[in-house]
FIBAVO-738994 format. One record per residue (C-alpha): residue in one letter; x, y, z; residue number from 1. Coordinates in nm, 4 decimals. Layout:
("A",(X,Y,Z),NUM)
...
END
This chain:
("M",(1.3601,-0.5687,-2.1776),1)
("S",(1.6306,-0.3652,-1.9568),2)
("V",(1.5068,-0.1983,-1.6589),3)
("I",(1.4670,0.1511,-1.7974),4)
("E",(1.2937,0.0028,-2.1209),5)
("L",(1.0574,-0.1951,-1.9093),6)
("A",(0.9589,0.1142,-1.6955),7)
("R",(0.9050,0.3268,-1.9911),8)
("A",(0.6874,0.0488,-2.1390),9)
("L",(0.4800,0.0443,-1.8315),10)
("V",(0.4305,0.4211,-1.8352),11)
("R",(0.3172,0.3827,-2.1879),12)
("C",(0.0226,0.1943,-2.0444),13)
("P",(-0.2506,0.4452,-1.9462),14)
("S",(-0.3490,0.2093,-1.6589),15)
("V",(-0.5859,0.4565,-1.4504),16)
("T",(-0.7619,0.2822,-1.1893),17)
("P",(-0.9282,0.0594,-1.2701),18)
("A",(-0.8098,0.0168,-1.6351),19)
("D",(-0.5233,-0.2049,-1.7004),20)
("A",(-0.4374,-0.0949,-2.0456),21)
("G",(-0.1971,-0.3650,-2.0814),22)
("A",(0.0372,-0.3271,-1.7834),23)
("I",(-0.0422,-0.6589,-1.6169),24)
("P",(-0.0011,-0.8686,-1.9499),25)
("L",(0.3215,-0.6743,-1.9805),26)
("L",(0.4673,-0.7813,-1.6430),27)
("E",(0.3086,-1.1309,-1.6782),28)
("A",(0.5011,-1.1825,-2.0000),29)
("E",(0.8359,-1.0598,-1.8459),30)
("L",(0.7962,-1.2900,-1.5699),31)
("A",(0.6806,-1.5835,-1.7541),32)
("A",(1.0020,-1.5540,-1.9826),33)
("L",(1.1953,-1.5877,-1.6434),34)
("G",(1.0113,-1.9121,-1.5566),35)
("F",(0.7627,-1.7822,-1.3109),36)
("Q",(0.4382,-1.9591,-1.2836),37)
("T",(0.1538,-1.6880,-1.3413),38)
("F",(-0.1965,-1.6262,-1.2393),39)
("R",(-0.4128,-1.3724,-1.3756),40)
("L",(-0.7031,-1.2890,-1.1448),41)
("R",(-0.9773,-1.0625,-1.2288),42)
("F",(-1.2113,-0.9536,-0.9283),43)
("G",(-1.4923,-0.7430,-0.9302),44)
("E",(-1.7682,-0.5738,-1.1096),45)
("A",(-1.8330,-0.1856,-1.2298),46)
("P",(-1.8183,0.0693,-1.1098),47)
("D",(-1.5025,-0.0289,-0.9081),48)
("G",(-1.4008,-0.3184,-1.1257),49)
("P",(-1.3294,-0.5450,-1.2825),50)
("V",(-0.9623,-0.5338,-1.1698),51)
("E",(-0.6756,-0.7241,-1.3051),52)
("N",(-0.4284,-0.8900,-1.0693),53)
("L",(-0.1357,-1.0838,-1.1077),54)
("F",(0.0467,-1.3450,-0.8715),55)
("A",(0.3611,-1.4849,-1.0095),56)
("R",(0.5843,-1.7549,-0.8338),57)
("L",(0.9208,-1.9056,-0.8853),58)
("G",(1.0038,-2.1981,-0.6741),59)
("N",(0.8162,-2.4019,-0.3963),60)
("G",(1.0975,-2.4139,-0.1285),61)
("A",(1.1794,-2.1887,0.1705),62)
("P",(1.2205,-1.9004,0.2302),63)
("H",(0.9487,-1.7413,0.0341),64)
("F",(0.9918,-1.3773,-0.0323),65)
("A",(0.7556,-1.1580,-0.2229),66)
("F",(0.7713,-0.8349,-0.3928),67)
("A",(0.4331,-0.6410,-0.4050),68)
("G",(0.3121,-0.3373,-0.6206),69)
("H",(0.0520,-0.1769,-0.8327),70)
("T",(0.0317,-0.1077,-1.1937),71)
("D",(-0.2572,0.1617,-1.1464),72)
("V",(-0.2163,0.5202,-1.1542),73)
("V",(-0.4067,0.8270,-1.0662),74)
("P",(-0.5490,1.0423,-1.3487),75)
("P",(-0.3004,1.2848,-1.5154),76)
("G",(-0.5428,1.5765,-1.4577),77)
("D",(-0.5072,1.8792,-1.7029),78)
("L",(-0.3065,1.7670,-1.9749),79)
("S",(-0.2078,2.1334,-2.0671),80)
("R",(-0.0212,2.1723,-1.7560),81)
("W",(0.2087,1.8542,-1.8720),82)
("S",(0.5322,1.9306,-2.0425),83)
("V",(0.5168,1.6045,-2.2389),84)
("D",(0.2316,1.3417,-2.2922),85)
("P",(0.1899,1.1706,-1.9585),86)
("F",(0.1563,0.8344,-2.1266),87)
("A",(0.4433,0.8487,-2.3646),88)
("G",(0.7417,0.7203,-2.1623),89)
("H",(0.9211,1.0377,-2.2463),90)
("V",(1.3033,1.0420,-2.1622),91)
("E",(1.5046,1.3563,-2.1478),92)
("G",(1.8184,1.4514,-1.9272),93)
("G",(1.8335,1.1291,-1.7446),94)
("V",(1.4695,1.1440,-1.6195),95)
("L",(1.1747,0.9252,-1.7125),96)
("V",(0.8623,1.1758,-1.7009),97)
("G",(0.5191,1.0417,-1.6865),98)
("R",(0.2318,0.9234,-1.4907),99)
("G",(0.3461,0.6239,-1.2730),100)
("A",(0.7164,0.6887,-1.3256),101)
("A",(0.7855,0.7145,-0.9505),102)
("D",(0.4504,0.5657,-0.8146),103)
("M",(0.5276,0.2964,-0.8856),104)
("K",(0.6270,0.1742,-1.2275),105)
("G",(0.9768,0.2352,-1.1872),106)
("A",(0.9745,0.0335,-0.8930),107)
("L",(0.8006,-0.2706,-1.0672),108)
("A",(1.0599,-0.2632,-1.3447),109)
("A",(1.3393,-0.2577,-1.0861),110)
("M",(1.1637,-0.5558,-0.9225),111)
("V",(1.1624,-0.7629,-1.2402),112)
("E",(1.5469,-0.6821,-1.3145),113)
("A",(1.6337,-0.7990,-0.9376),114)
("A",(1.4268,-1.1118,-1.0319),115)
("R",(1.6182,-1.1624,-1.3435),116)
("R",(1.9658,-1.1759,-1.1614),117)
("H",(1.7864,-1.3770,-0.8973),118)
("V",(1.7114,-1.6417,-1.1665),119)
("A",(2.0642,-1.6137,-1.3093),120)
("R",(2.2235,-1.7049,-0.9902),121)
("G",(2.0122,-2.0045,-0.9504),122)
("S",(1.9144,-1.9210,-0.6003),123)
("P",(1.6933,-2.1765,-0.4012),124)
("G",(1.3705,-2.0696,-0.2278),125)
("S",(1.0575,-1.9168,-0.3580),126)
("L",(1.0223,-1.5882,-0.5081),127)
("S",(0.6743,-1.4330,-0.5876),128)
("F",(0.5253,-1.0975,-0.7157),129)
("L",(0.1961,-0.9639,-0.5926),130)
("V",(0.0882,-0.6923,-0.8286),131)
("T",(-0.2584,-0.5343,-0.8444),132)
("G",(-0.4569,-0.2805,-1.0517),133)
("D",(-0.6506,-0.1318,-0.7671),134)
("E",(-0.4160,0.0366,-0.5225),135)
("E",(-0.5070,0.3853,-0.6087),136)
("G",(-0.8856,0.3400,-0.6092),137)
("P",(-1.1046,0.1840,-0.3707),138)
("A",(-0.8543,-0.0983,-0.3135),139)
("T",(-1.1963,-0.3484,-0.2988),140)
("F",(-1.0894,-0.5806,-0.5825),141)
("G",(-0.6989,-0.5669,-0.5528),142)
("T",(-0.4537,-0.6765,-0.2934),143)
("D",(-0.7084,-0.7685,-0.0285),144)
("R",(-0.8965,-1.0136,-0.2763),145)
("L",(-0.5396,-1.1371,-0.4066),146)
("L",(-0.4319,-1.2349,-0.0718),147)
("D",(-0.7411,-1.4074,0.0052),148)
("W",(-0.6731,-1.6210,-0.3101),149)
("M",(-0.2979,-1.6908,-0.2022),150)
("A",(-0.3948,-1.7967,0.1340),151)
("A",(-0.6339,-2.0378,-0.0052),152)
("H",(-0.3891,-2.1799,-0.2601),153)
("G",(-0.0946,-2.2087,0.0080),154)
("H",(0.1254,-1.9267,-0.1464),155)
("V",(0.1903,-1.7590,0.2119),156)
("P",(0.5330,-1.5635,0.1948),157)
("D",(0.7501,-1.5322,0.4813),158)
("F",(0.8537,-1.1642,0.4105),159)
("C",(0.7277,-0.9159,0.1557),160)
("L",(0.8651,-0.5894,0.0462),161)
("V",(0.6399,-0.3317,-0.1277),162)
("G",(0.8048,-0.0876,-0.3929),163)
("E",(0.5819,0.2428,-0.2860),164)
("P",(0.7901,0.5666,-0.3350),165)
("T",(0.9147,0.5798,0.0402),166)
("S",(1.2278,0.7932,-0.0281),167)
("V",(1.2065,1.1699,0.0732),168)
("R",(1.4889,1.3805,-0.0638),169)
("R",(1.7029,1.1127,-0.2108),170)
("L",(1.7023,0.7412,-0.2819),171)
("G",(1.7694,0.5507,0.0258),172)
("D",(1.6715,0.7820,0.2952),173)
("C",(1.3560,0.6096,0.4315),174)
("V",(1.2238,0.2674,0.4849),175)
("K",(0.8607,0.2491,0.5712),176)
("I",(0.7767,-0.0194,0.8610),177)
("G",(0.4233,0.0731,0.9271),178)
("R",(0.1336,0.3026,0.8372),179)
("R",(-0.1283,0.4910,1.0368),180)
("G",(-0.4859,0.3939,0.9879),181)
("S",(-0.7445,0.5824,0.7771),182)
("L",(-1.1136,0.6515,0.8370),183)
("N",(-1.3573,0.8261,0.6285),184)
("A",(-1.6800,0.9654,0.7740),185)
("W",(-1.9998,1.1074,0.5976),186)
("I",(-2.2242,1.3001,0.8236),187)
("T",(-2.5514,1.4350,0.6893),188)
("V",(-2.8270,1.6326,0.9198),189)
("L",(-3.1418,1.7041,0.8061),190)
("G",(-3.3459,2.0199,0.8840),191)
("A",(-3.6744,2.1858,0.7658),192)
("Q",(-3.6437,2.4464,0.4653),193)
("G",(-3.7679,2.7966,0.5215),194)
("H",(-3.7339,3.1666,0.4694),195)
("V",(-3.4438,3.3020,0.6617),196)
("A",(-3.6663,3.6008,0.8011),197)
("Y",(-3.8876,3.3338,0.9738),198)
("P",(-3.6379,3.1161,1.1487),199)
("D",(-3.9339,2.9925,1.3978),200)
("R",(-4.0922,2.8050,1.0991),201)
("A",(-3.7740,2.6366,0.9700),202)
("D",(-3.4948,2.4171,1.1100),203)
("N",(-3.1607,2.4959,1.0154),204)
("P",(-2.9319,2.1753,1.0107),205)
("V",(-2.6108,2.4173,0.9551),206)
("R",(-2.6134,2.4973,1.3270),207)
("R",(-2.6124,2.1472,1.4448),208)
("L",(-2.3592,2.0360,1.1864),209)
("V",(-2.1166,2.3219,1.3049),210)
("R",(-2.1606,2.2043,1.6596),211)
("I",(-2.0868,1.8464,1.5605),212)
("L",(-1.7421,1.9501,1.3856),213)
("A",(-1.6625,2.1820,1.6459),214)
("E",(-1.6775,1.9037,1.9208),215)
("L",(-1.5076,1.6457,1.7028),216)
("Q",(-1.2181,1.8905,1.6176),217)
("S",(-1.1708,1.9972,1.9825),218)
("R",(-1.0491,1.6601,2.0865),219)
("R",(-0.6763,1.5924,2.0954),220)
("L",(-0.6702,1.2407,2.0101),221)
("D",(-0.3458,1.1598,2.1458),222)
("E",(0.0377,1.2541,2.1476),223)
("G",(0.1716,1.0145,1.9213),224)
("S",(0.3587,0.6883,2.0300),225)
("A",(0.7079,0.5431,1.9925),226)
("W",(0.6689,0.4818,1.6212),227)
("F",(0.3791,0.6976,1.5111),228)
("A",(0.2940,1.0761,1.5014),229)
("P",(-0.0021,1.2175,1.6718),230)
("S",(-0.3511,1.1116,1.5185),231)
("N",(-0.5303,1.4061,1.3292),232)
("L",(-0.8745,1.4607,1.2275),233)
("E",(-0.9499,1.6750,0.9304),234)
("V",(-1.2740,1.8121,0.7732),235)
("T",(-1.2528,1.7361,0.3906),236)
("D",(-1.5601,1.8745,0.2568),237)
("L",(-1.8630,2.0857,0.3432),238)
("E",(-2.1875,2.1021,0.1399),239)
("V",(-2.5150,2.2493,0.1703),240)
("G",(-2.6079,2.3117,-0.1874),241)
("N",(-2.8145,2.6302,-0.1127),242)
("P",(-2.7967,2.8888,-0.4175),243)
("A",(-3.0337,3.1420,-0.2423),244)
("T",(-2.9477,3.3830,0.0109),245)
("N",(-3.2756,3.3788,0.1873),246)
("L",(-3.3346,3.0247,0.2193),247)
("I",(-3.2437,2.8053,0.5070),248)
("P",(-3.1634,2.4876,0.3777),249)
("A",(-3.3004,2.1424,0.4469),250)
("R",(-2.9843,1.9576,0.4836),251)
("A",(-2.6235,1.9989,0.5484),252)
("S",(-2.3384,1.7421,0.5116),253)
("A",(-1.9626,1.7082,0.5912),254)
("R",(-1.7080,1.4693,0.5382),255)
("L",(-1.3966,1.4159,0.7433),256)
("N",(-1.0902,1.1966,0.7547),257)
("I",(-0.8800,1.0637,1.0671),258)
("R",(-0.5480,0.9393,1.0306),259)
("F",(-0.4855,0.7304,1.3222),260)
("N",(-0.1949,0.5576,1.5073),261)
("D",(-0.1448,0.2272,1.7033),262)
("Q",(-0.3474,0.3887,1.9844),263)
("H",(-0.6812,0.3432,1.8313),264)
("R",(-0.8831,0.1104,1.6338),265)
("G",(-1.1151,0.2226,1.3513),266)
("A",(-1.4365,0.0878,1.5113),267)
("E",(-1.3581,0.2610,1.8284),268)
("L",(-1.2990,0.5901,1.6596),269)
("A",(-1.6277,0.5328,1.4306),270)
("G",(-1.8404,0.4808,1.7568),271)
("W",(-1.6939,0.8156,1.9133),272)
("I",(-1.8112,1.0063,1.5817),273)
("E",(-2.1515,0.8477,1.5953),274)
("Q",(-2.1877,0.9160,1.9607),275)
("V",(-2.0875,1.2962,1.9020),276)
("V",(-2.3246,1.3187,1.6026),277)
("A",(-2.6322,1.1651,1.8019),278)
("T",(-2.5755,1.4215,2.0975),279)
("H",(-2.6430,1.7045,1.8608),280)
("A",(-2.8445,1.5674,1.5892),281)
("P",(-3.0223,1.2352,1.6635),282)
("A",(-3.1727,1.1924,1.3469),283)
("A",(-2.8561,1.2665,1.1410),284)
("E",(-2.7109,0.9793,0.8995),285)
("V",(-2.3615,0.8902,0.9609),286)
("K",(-2.1429,0.6747,0.7250),287)
("V",(-1.7988,0.5411,0.8151),288)
("R",(-1.5507,0.3499,0.6078),289)
("I",(-1.2264,0.2364,0.7352),290)
("S",(-0.9801,0.1980,0.4828),291)
("G",(-0.7169,0.0449,0.7063),292)
("E",(-0.5920,-0.0132,1.0679),293)
("A",(-0.2689,0.1234,1.1826),294)
("F",(0.0054,-0.1396,1.1655),295)
("L",(0.3700,-0.1735,1.2600),296)
("T",(0.6346,-0.4304,1.1642),297)
("E",(0.8409,-0.4106,1.4549),298)
("P",(1.2209,-0.3391,1.3791),299)
("G",(1.4094,-0.6435,1.3707),300)
("P",(1.6122,-0.8781,1.1247),301)
("F",(1.3774,-0.8189,0.8061),302)
("S",(1.4011,-0.4433,0.8423),303)
("T",(1.7568,-0.4395,0.9315),304)
("L",(1.8384,-0.6623,0.6277),305)
("V",(1.6458,-0.4107,0.3989),306)
("Q",(1.8346,-0.1216,0.5630),307)
("D",(2.1676,-0.2872,0.4968),308)
("A",(2.0900,-0.3610,0.1540),309)
("V",(1.9823,0.0064,0.0825),310)
("E",(2.3054,0.1231,0.2475),311)
("E",(2.5235,-0.1011,0.0396),312)
("V",(2.3997,0.0353,-0.2844),313)
("T",(2.3185,0.4183,-0.1820),314)
("G",(2.5780,0.4754,0.0922),315)
("V",(2.2743,0.6132,0.2873),316)
("S",(2.1572,0.4787,0.6127),317)
("P",(1.7861,0.4886,0.5874),318)
("A",(1.5437,0.5923,0.8559),319)
("L",(1.2581,0.3785,0.9661),320)
("S",(0.9291,0.5535,0.9392),321)
("T",(0.5471,0.5131,0.9482),322)
("S",(0.4781,0.8537,0.8310),323)
("G",(0.2685,0.9262,0.4909),324)
("G",(-0.0550,0.7825,0.3544),325)
("T",(-0.2074,0.4221,0.3369),326)
("S",(-0.0736,0.1533,0.1095),327)
("D",(-0.1360,-0.2094,0.0448),328)
("A",(0.1013,-0.3198,0.3070),329)
("R",(-0.2086,-0.2613,0.5219),330)
("F",(-0.3494,-0.5651,0.3807),331)
("I",(-0.0291,-0.8014,0.3523),332)
("R",(0.0684,-0.7537,0.6995),333)
("R",(-0.1959,-0.9899,0.7807),334)
("L",(0.0153,-1.2611,0.6198),335)
("C",(0.3603,-1.1753,0.6801),336)
("P",(0.6141,-0.9298,0.7966),337)
("V",(0.5972,-0.6288,0.5456),338)
("V",(0.8160,-0.3375,0.4923),339)
("E",(0.8268,-0.0797,0.2052),340)
("F",(1.1278,0.0873,0.0127),341)
("G",(1.1039,0.2648,-0.3262),342)
("L",(1.1956,0.5722,-0.5355),343)
("P",(1.1685,0.9378,-0.4160),344)
("G",(0.8211,1.0225,-0.4038),345)
("E",(0.8347,1.4058,-0.4384),346)
("T",(0.6533,1.4332,-0.7526),347)
("M",(0.4040,1.1348,-0.7267),348)
("H",(0.0553,1.2349,-0.8105),349)
("R",(0.1736,1.5552,-0.9556),350)
("V",(0.2061,1.7172,-1.3066),351)
("D",(0.5127,1.5959,-1.4551),352)
("E",(0.5631,1.3058,-1.2365),353)
("Q",(0.9170,1.1616,-1.2864),354)
("A",(1.1948,0.9452,-1.1789),355)
("S",(1.5734,0.9649,-1.2588),356)
("L",(1.6900,0.6699,-1.4738),357)
("A",(2.0084,0.6384,-1.2180),358)
("D",(1.7552,0.6052,-0.9329),359)
("I",(1.5578,0.3191,-1.1010),360)
("A",(1.8740,0.1423,-1.2136),361)
("A",(2.0005,0.1822,-0.8343),362)
("L",(1.6817,0.0604,-0.6909),363)
("A",(1.7104,-0.2515,-0.8953),364)
("D",(2.0504,-0.2958,-0.7402),365)
("V",(1.8884,-0.2552,-0.3898),366)
("Y",(1.6473,-0.4854,-0.4579),367)
("D",(1.8853,-0.7486,-0.5939),368)
("A",(2.0933,-0.6771,-0.2572),369)
("V",(1.7807,-0.7678,-0.0625),370)
("L",(1.7226,-1.0781,-0.2660),371)
("R",(2.0948,-1.1881,-0.2119),372)
("R",(2.0750,-1.1457,0.1490),373)
("V",(1.7386,-1.3203,0.2018),374)
("F",(1.8157,-1.6202,-0.0088),375)
("A",(2.1893,-1.6470,0.1559),376)
("A",(2.0375,-1.6271,0.5201),377)
("P",(2.0548,-1.9486,0.7262),378)
("R",(1.7247,-2.1222,0.7076),379)
END
């Protein structure tokens, strides 16, 4: 398939996490036809699984370069708000509209096209693909597990490029060299239910929860660092579940998220939250989940190589950034240096998500330029 045909075919797979809906087999067939050895790896059980993953490798020599990405997408939401069927692969006016067009099925198609050209050149070394169906979800049975399998079977890349939609206003303006860490915390304060007119006979948990949140939010975590913005804590949910106006509730809960930079570790922040909660409500329940630690791929030869490839194709000199949410690069960095570059992400996760056909084609050119540089570099 051409790069556009493949992008459309991938969008037609309604692969909402953790469903595969044919996306992984489609990529596997394309790569197998190019001579890649492919491995389908299914991990996990319901409710977060099972998850389909794909590892494919061409060649055994050095250097070993890897593309990484995900086939899963977020739900389309209210279908009545879409101008087209989100899984029809609709093209109009030079634009592909559909869930996953930008994040990141267009990039996967561009990677396959770049691999096709690489094979035609007969380049030496090894090229591999790490593809998961569990990036938009819990990320429990996806890339993290796939990397364990790769390490155990001797498939450790020298470099990796993730195709997340990093471009901001136009293709080529941003390359990601790191990401902030992410921590979610659930706090539940228990009290004693009672009539509001007799507060001495009850114990209102809302009072203590409010004091906990006030103290947590009053701390300025840091001022940022050389490559990272300041860390931030945001309360993302408050729940009491009290339908009555004259009833003191028996419980109150909150959820918060911290996006933290390289001045913190998740465990240290979790300990701080637990200490603050214990001060105000010793019997409260605290659950913390660290989705990933902050990381940085220090600017150097690899990031410069990617920047040069982007500028060659787009004429834009991309900025290096660590902004945005988390990505599977947070796992990959434990095996090798990793950077991210992909399509403009303005419409990702939105109604009428889209990518221009010209950008998808140009992205394939960028990925091809990366491969030419990687496999032409002195070894």
